[in-house]
N, C-alpha and C positions, 0 to 999 in steps of 0.2 A: 167802689161799691156797685156801680152800674154794671161793670164787667162781671162781677160775682153774681148778680141777679140774672143776667143773661145766661151765664153758664149753668146756674141752678135750674133755670127754665128748660134748657136743653137736656139736662140730666133727667129731669122729671118726664120729659117727652120720651126719652130713650127707655127709661124704666117702665113707663106705661106700655110702650110698644112691646117690650120684652114680656111683660105679664100677659098681654093679649095673645102674643104668639105662643107662649107656653100653654095657655088654655086651648088654643086652636090645635096645637101639636098633640095634646093629650087625646083629642077626639079623632084625629086623622092618622091613618096608618100609611107607611110608605107603599108605593105601587110596585109590585113584583111582576116581572114579565119575562117571556122568552121571545127571542127575535132572530130572524134570518135577514142579513143585510148584504147588499152587493154595492161595491164601490168601483168607480171608473179609474183609469190610470192616473188621474189627478187627485185621487182620494176623495172625490165628491160622492156622496150617497146618491145612488141612482135608483135602487129598488129596495124595498123592505117589507117585511110582514111580521107583525108582532101580535102577541096574545097575552093578556094579563091573567093572573091567577083566578080572578073572578070569572073571566070568560071561559077559562079551562073548566071550571066547575060546572058552568052552565052547559057547555058543549059536550062534556064527557071526556073520559081519559083516552078513548080510542080515536079521537078526531084527528084527521090529517089536515095540516095547514100548508097550502101551496103558495109559492111565489108565482103569481099568474103572469109570467113573462115567457112567451114562446121562444124556443131555441136557446134558452139560457143554460140548461143543464147539459152535462157531458154524458152522452149515451153510453160511453165505456164504463161509467161509474154506476150504472143502474144495477142495483143489488148489493153494492158495497156501501152500505150506510154506516154511520157512526152512532154508537150507543153511548149514552152518558148514564153511568150507574149511580145508585144512591150512595154507596160507600164501598170500601174494600171488603168489609164484613157483610154487607147487604148487597147482593148482586142483582137486586131488582132494578130494572131499567127505568130511569127517570125520564129521559128524553131520547129521541133519535132524529138524525137529520141526514140528508143526502139527495139522491135523484130518484124520482119515480116516473114511470111512463104513464101518461094519461092522454090517450089518443087525441090528437096526433103528435103530441109534444113530450119531450123529456123535461120535466119541471123540477125545480128545487122544492124540497118539502121538509117539514119537521112534524114530529109527534111530540106533544108537550105534556110533561108530567103524566106519563102513562101509568106509572106504578104497576106495570104489568110485566110478568116474567113467565114465559118469553114474550116477545112482541106479538101482538095479535094479527099482524099482517105478514104475508110471505115475502119479506124484503130481501131475502138471501143472506149470505154470510156478511158479517159486519166487523168493523174495527171497534174496539172497546176502549173508552177513555174514562178516567175518573179524575176529577179536579176538585180540590178542596178550597173553599172560599175562606176568607179571613174570619167570617162569622162561625166557621166550623161546619157549615152546610156544604153540600156538594153542588157544583155548577160552575159557572164562569164563562169565559169567552174562548171560543174555539175557532181555529182557522179552517174555513170551509172552501178555500179557493180551489182545491182539487176537484170539486163538484161542478165548477163552471165549465162552459163550453171551451174547447181548446183555442178557438179563435179569440175569445175574450181574454183568456189567460195570456195569450201571446201579445195582446195589446197592453197588458199590465193591469188588468182588472183583478179585483180580489173580493173575497166573501168571508163573512164571519157568522157564526151561530152563537148567540148568547143565551145561557141557561140560568134562570133564577136571578137576573139582575134586578136591582132596586133603584128607584128614583125617589128623591125627597118629596114629601108631601108639600102642598102649596104654602103652608105656614112657614116652612124653612126659607123658601124664596122670599116671602113677605118680610121676615125678620132680617134677612141679609140686605134686602133693598132698603128697608127702613134704617138700618144701621149705617149704610153708606150715605143715605140722605142726611141723617143727623150729623155725621162727621163732616160732610160738605158744608152744611149750615154753620157748624162751629168754626170751620176753617174760614169761611167767608166773613163771619162776624169778627174773628180775630184779626183779619187783614184790615177791616174798616177801623178798628179801634186804635 
């Protein structure tokens, strides 16, 4: 009987946490963002620049976001940027990334959710990619290593551009942590009995 009472108490705690998190989740939306990331030869994140959808709306569609690291961009790739299009049927450019010259350096850059066709900046000819996400929207993760300085590439460094990625809202993490805690509590109690 005592074991049943303990298990019922844990069940009610878990059910309460689930209800609280459901209420929190209904109020919070996932965070959507675009990001340029650079990794060293050991796959450690060295540099990154991210912007959320909310920041994009505040800054405006034509804002250029730079990775402020001198000497990181490949001068040979200046003008060969990558465009991410909305879809095969809608050739409006969603994002662009590559190398731009900003005196005195060649820097990695991205334009985020421009919704502009053509690009409002004279970036030169470009490579065009379309990538379909599981949700049906276009975006995803793109290899951007070709835009790194040749010396960094030779050392094994790499880069990625992420378009339209989402991270869970805090309620999801809270629910996951709570569930793990309750399971650990149940396991601990079952060992003592």
